[in-house]
N, C-alpha and C positions, 0 to 999 in steps of 0.2 A: 419589306421588313414588318414583322409582327409586333405591333405596338403593345400587345398584351404579354409579350415575352418578358418574364421577370427574373430570368436566370442570371446569376452573378457567379462567375467562375472561380474567383479568388476570395478566400475567406477574409483577408484584410480589407478588400473592397466592400464586403457585406457589412462590416461594422465601422468603417472609416469615419462616419459622421456622428458616431455616438459621443456626445461631449461629457466633460466632467459634470458631476451632479445630476446626471440623467437618471430617470426611473426606468426599471426594467422588470418585466414579467418573464419568468424563466420556467420552462416546462421541466418535467422530470420528477421522479420520486425515488429517493435513494440514488442508485446508479442506473435506474431504468428510464430510458427515454430522455437522457440528459444531452443537451446540445454542446457536447464537449469541444467540437471543432470551432464553433463560434465563440465559446468561452475562452479558448486558447488564443484565438485571434484578437479578442478584446483585451486580453492580458498583454499581448504584444503591442497593441495599439496604445495602451497607457492611460485610458480614462480612469478617473478616480472619484472619490466621494459619491459613489453610486448608491442609489436606493433600490433594493432588490425585493421583488415579490415572488416568492417561491415556497413550495411546501416545506422544504428544508434548504439548508445552505451547503449542500454537498457533503463530502467527507474530507477528512484530513488528506490533502494532496490530490483530491479529485473533484470534478465538477466545479461548482461555485466555490468550493474550498480553496481553489487556486487563487481566486481573486481575494478571498477573505484573508488568507495567510499573507498576502502582499500588502494588506492594509488598504485595499482599494474600495471596500464597501463601508459605507457610513451607517446605513440603516437597513434592517431586514424585516419584512412582514412575512410571517410564515407560521407553520403549525408545530414544527418538530425540530428540536436541537439535535436529538439522537446521540450518536457516539462521536460527534465531531468535537474533539477536545479543544481545538482552537476557537471554534464558535462559542463554546461555553466560557473559555478563558476571556475572550474579548468582551462578552456580554457582562460577566460578573466583575470584570476589571474596569468597567466604565468606558471602554474604548468603542463600543458598538451600541447603537439603539436598536431595540428589538421589540416589535409588536407581535405578540403571540395571539393567534386566532384559531378557534376551533376549526378543524380541517374541513368539515362540510360547509361552514360559513365562509371560509377562504375561497373555496371552489365556487360558491354562489356569488360572492362579491366580484370575482373575476368574470363570471358569466354575465352578471348584471351589468357591469361596466361595458362589456363587449356589446351588449344588446341595447345600450343607451338608457338603462334603468338606473336612476341616481341613487335609490335606496330601497330597502325592503325590510320587513319584519320577520324575525325567526325566533322560535322558542329556545334555541341553543344559547346557553350562557345566562339565562334568567336565574337570578338568585345567587350569582357568583360575581367575582370581581370583573368578569367580562362586561357585565351590565352595570355593576355598581361603581366601577372604577377602582383605582388603586393598584392595578397591575404594574410592576416595574417596567418602564420602557428603557430607562437608562440608570445605571448605578453610579455612584460617586466613587472617588478614589479610595475612600475609607469603607466601602461596602454599603453605605447608606443609599436609599432610594433618591436619586436626584431628580428624575422625571417620572411621573406616574400617569397612567391612563385616566381619562376623565369619565364621569358617569354618562351613560347612554340613555336615550329616551326609551321608556317601557310603556307599552299599551296592551290593553286586554282585547282579545278577539276570541269570540266563542267560549268565553269563560276561562280562557288561558292566556297568561301573560307572554308577550313577545318583546324582544329588544330590537331596536332600529340599528341596522347595519348599512353602511354606504358601499355602493359599487366602486370597483377599482378600475381605473384606466392608467396606463403608463406611457411614457414617451416611446419606448421600444419594447419588443418582445423577441425572445430567442427561444426557438422550439426545434425539436427533432422529429422527423416523420419517416415512416417506412417507404412510402411512395409519394411523389409529388409530380405535377406536370408543369409545363412552362407558364401556365397561367396562374399558378399558385394553389391549385386545388390539392388538398393533402389527405393522405390516408395513414392512420397509425396502426400499429400491430400489437395486439394483446395488451400486456401490462404497460407497455410504453405509451399507451394512449393517455393514461393517468391525467396529469394537469396540462398536458400540451395543448389540446384544443381550447381550453379555457384561457390559457396564457396567450395563445395566438389571437383570440378574439379581443383581449384587453389592450393589446399594444396598438398605439397609433401608427407605428411603423413596425411591421412584423417580419422577421427574418427566419426562414426555415431551412435548416440543413436536412437534405433528404438522401436516404440510402439508395433509392432507385429513382432516377429522373425518367419520366415517360413523356411522350408527345401529347399535346392537347387532344382530347377526345378518346384517349386510350383508357382512362379510368371510368369504371362504371359509375354513373351519377349517383345511384343509390348507395354506393359504397363510400362516397366522399364524406369525411368527418368534418373538415373545415373547408368551406368554399373559398375560392381565390380572392373574393372581395375583401377578405380579412388579411391577405398576405401581400406584402409589397416586394419581397426578394426571396429567391429560391437559390440555395447553394447546393449543387450536386456534390456528393462525397465520392472520393476515390474508393476503390474496393478495400484498400487497407484501412481507411478512415471508417468505412461502414461496418467493419467487423470488430472494431476496437470497442468492446463492451466489457466493463469490469464486473466483477462479482463482489458484492459488498460483504457477505459473510459466507465463507466456505465451510461446509459441515461434512465431516467424514465419519462414517460408521466404523467403529472399532469392533472387529470380530473377536468373539470369545475364543480363548485357547481351549483346546480339548485335551 
């Protein structure tokens, strides 16, 4: 028996031990590279009061939006609310705590956490409420700011001010990869690479759903984006699950009549 074999065949088994109030780093950007099968399994599992770290919180009816609409997410750390009306409604209505972070800073906070770096300085956000504090984290029922962000340390390096940001680690991470082997080595494809490698690094227990499962040794080592040391479980998708990819915005060109 290969003790390095991390394959879990059933989605429910892959997320069975995620408890209430767990923190999750979740890959994806819009509808690209979203671990939809694992999110659906977590929805069926029933965990609630979750703290999610992700670029955005899905869309209405898709991705993390499924958990959000069910009232299962208590806090979101992300960069983008986008067109998710339920996300905006819960945030402005005081039902959801939201920490908005510059996108590059969020990526680096996840990477830093995964690399064991507790904090770092960045020029992004200097001179704004990101550094000075006062960003609404939670609104009250009457629309007032109930909880606001605190000021952050600012230091000068090379004649330029930088703000201190902390690395992010989470209890679990859910990601989607194009290919993965039994040892947890992952390869992402094109835009689906987005936040997935960073989320995978930040999770103490990382679960990856993979479109194509290959045997150990089949992946070119130079092509691996996330080494298996960061991944604890690999869920191979069925062909139907693997091709289930939504389109966030469909644009059709209207031909002029002659």
